[in-house]
C-alpha positions in Angstrom: -21.2 0.0 -4.4 -17.7 1.1 -6.4 -15.4 -1.3 -4.6 -18.2 -4.0 -5.1 -18.0 -3.8 -8.6 -18.0 -7.0 -10.6 -15.1 -8.3 -12.8 -16.6 -9.9 -15.7 -16.2 -13.8 -15.9 -15.2 -14.1 -12.7 -14.2 -17.8 -12.0 -15.5 -20.0 -9.2 -14.8 -19.6 -5.5 -12.4 -22.7 -5.1 -10.1 -20.7 -7.9 -10.2 -17.4 -6.0 -9.8 -18.7 -2.8 -6.5 -20.4 -4.1 -5.6 -17.2 -5.8 -5.9 -15.3 -3.2 -4.2 -17.4 -1.3 -1.3 -18.0 -3.1 -0.7 -14.1 -4.4 -1.3 -12.6 -0.9 0.1 -15.2 1.4 2.6 -17.5 -0.2 4.0 -14.9 -2.3 4.9 -12.3 0.3 6.6 -15.3 2.7 8.2 -16.7 -0.6 9.7 -12.9 -1.0 10.7 -12.6 2.7 12.8 -16.2 2.7 16.5 -15.4 2.4 17.2 -16.8 -0.9 18.4 -16.3 -4.5 16.9 -12.9 -5.8 16.7 -14.1 -9.0 13.9 -16.9 -8.0 12.2 -13.9 -6.1 12.1 -11.7 -9.2 10.6 -15.3 -10.9 7.8 -15.3 -8.8 7.2 -11.4 -8.6 7.1 -11.0 -12.5 4.9 -14.4 -12.5 2.6 -12.4 -10.1 2.3 -9.4 -11.7 1.7 -10.9 -15.1 -1.3 -12.9 -13.6 -2.9 -10.0 -11.9 -2.6 -8.1 -14.9 -3.9 -10.7 -17.1 -7.1 -10.9 -14.6 -7.8 -8.0 -13.4 -6.3 -4.7 -14.4 -8.6 -3.0 -17.3 -8.4 0.0 -19.0 -11.5 0.7 -17.0 -9.5 0.4 -13.7 -7.3 2.8 -14.8 -9.9 5.1 -15.9 -11.1 5.0 -12.1 -8.2 6.8 -10.6 -9.7 10.0 -12.2 -10.0 12.2 -9.0 -13.4 13.1 -7.6 -14.5 15.6 -5.0 -13.0 14.4 -2.1 -15.2 14.8 1.1 -15.0 17.1 3.9 -14.3 14.7 6.4 -11.7 13.0 4.2 -9.7 16.6 4.4 -10.1 16.9 7.9 -9.1 13.4 8.9 -6.1 13.1 6.2 -4.9 16.6 7.4 -5.0 16.1 10.7 -3.1 12.7 10.8 -0.6 14.3 8.5 0.3 16.7 10.8 0.2 14.5 13.9 2.2 11.8 12.1 4.9 14.3 11.6 4.9 15.9 15.2 5.1 12.1 16.5 7.5 11.3 14.0 10.1 14.3 14.5 9.7 14.0 18.4 10.8 9.8 18.1 13.5 10.8 15.5 15.1 13.9 17.3 15.0 11.7 20.9 16.4 8.2 19.4 18.4 9.3 16.2 18.6 13.3 15.9 21.7 12.8 13.6 19.4 11.2 10.9 16.5 13.5 11.6 15.8 15.1 8.2 18.7 14.0 6.9 17.9 13.1 3.4 16.4 16.4 3.0 19.0 18.6 4.2 22.2 16.6 2.8 20.8 15.0 -0.2 17.6 17.6 -1.6 18.3 15.8 -5.1 17.6 12.4 -3.8 14.8 13.2 -1.4 12.9 14.9 -4.1 13.4 11.4 -6.4 12.2 9.5 -4.1 9.2 11.6 -3.4 8.0 11.3 -6.9 9.3 7.9 -7.2 7.2 6.5 -4.0 4.1 8.3 -4.6 3.9 7.7 -8.7 5.2 4.2 -8.8 5.9 2.6 -5.6 2.0 3.9 -3.6 0.3 3.8 -7.3 1.1 0.0 -7.9 0.0 -0.9 -4.3 -2.9 0.6 -4.1 -4.2 -0.6 -7.6 -3.1 -4.3 -6.3 -4.3 -4.1 -2.7 -7.5 -1.9 -2.9 -8.5 -1.9 -6.4 -7.8 -5.2 -7.6 -8.3 -7.0 -4.0 -11.9 -5.6 -3.3 -13.3 -6.0 -7.0 -12.0 -9.6 -7.2 -12.6 -11.0 -3.9 -16.0 -9.7 -2.6 -17.8 -12.8 -4.2 -15.6 -15.2 -2.1 -15.9 -13.0 1.1 -19.0 -11.1 1.0 -18.9 -10.3 4.6 -17.6 -6.9 4.0 -15.7 -6.4 7.7 -14.0 -9.6 7.0 -12.9 -8.5 3.6 -11.6 -5.2 5.1 -9.7 -7.3 7.9 -8.2 -9.8 5.6 -7.0 -6.8 3.3 -5.0 -5.3 6.0 -3.4 -8.5 7.0 -2.4 -9.1 3.2 -1.0 -5.5 3.1 0.7 -5.8 6.4 2.2 -9.2 5.1 3.6 -7.6 1.9 6.3 -6.0 4.0 7.5 -8.9 5.6 10.6 -8.9 3.5 11.7 -6.0 5.6 12.2 -7.9 8.5 10.8 -5.4 11.1 8.0 -6.4 13.3 7.2 -2.5 13.8 7.0 -2.1 10.1 4.2 -4.9 10.1 2.5 -2.8 12.7 2.8 0.3 11.1 1.7 -1.0 7.5 -1.3 -2.5 8.9 -2.4 0.5 10.3 -1.9 2.0 7.6 -3.5 -0.8 5.5 -6.4 0.3 7.7 -6.4 3.7 7.0 -6.1 3.3 3.4 -8.7 0.4 2.6 -11.3 2.6 4.7 -10.5 5.7 2.5 -10.8 3.5 -0.7 -14.0 1.9 0.4 -15.5 5.4 2.2 -14.2 7.5 -0.9 -14.9 5.3 -3.2 -11.8 6.8 -4.9 -8.5 5.1 -6.1 -6.9 8.6 -6.3 -7.9 10.2 -3.2 -6.2 6.8 -1.3 -3.4 7.1 -3.3 -3.0 10.9 -2.5 -3.3 9.5 1.3 -0.5 7.0 1.2 2.1 8.7 -0.9 1.6 11.9 2.0 1.9 9.5 4.9 4.9 7.5 3.3 6.6 10.9 2.2 6.4 12.2 5.7 8.3 9.5 7.3 11.1 9.7 4.9 11.5 13.5 5.0 11.6 13.1 9.0 14.3 10.2 8.8 12.4 6.8 8.7 13.7 5.6 5.3 16.3 2.4 6.0 13.7 0.6 7.6 11.3 0.7 4.8 14.0 0.0 1.7 14.4 3.8 0.7 18.3 5.7 1.2 18.2 7.9 4.0 
């Protein structure tokens, strides 16, 4: 299967376990600790350099080319997008009406910039690491697909620890499950990125941006 493609020269299970533990558990915790930002930056750069060195090949980037999405994907993503907008709109209008659609109405240029930066930089980087790299790298270590899926969801949520908000961890766990599902079912990094960017940009547009480290 696509998401179980084997990476050449895969290391031992012990090395993979140590690698997974450090990159996806230890590193997020270190970034969440309130300490010198320079130290955090060093850890991030070391982690990214390592990932790029061992797992991101030209073939990985070519896999971003879009394939035909399934009808099920289109219906699910469309329905969830509408539901997310309605639910988010209701919550913001009820609890924080002054922030509802604030960025779009009062700072349209910044709003458009955020939409593009999030979609083409943040989302792409997250999905390349947490879907493409993770599933292709650790299937040998965790051969139970359900367990691998569950750990991926937990790891994706943990990477948002630095935001110090419980509801963000819950929301990103739900989002991580949706994105992991799309990646494994559609076998497409492209459509996973599209879904991720769509949901995130809906939240930013509604006015839920401060909790996700984006201006409002």
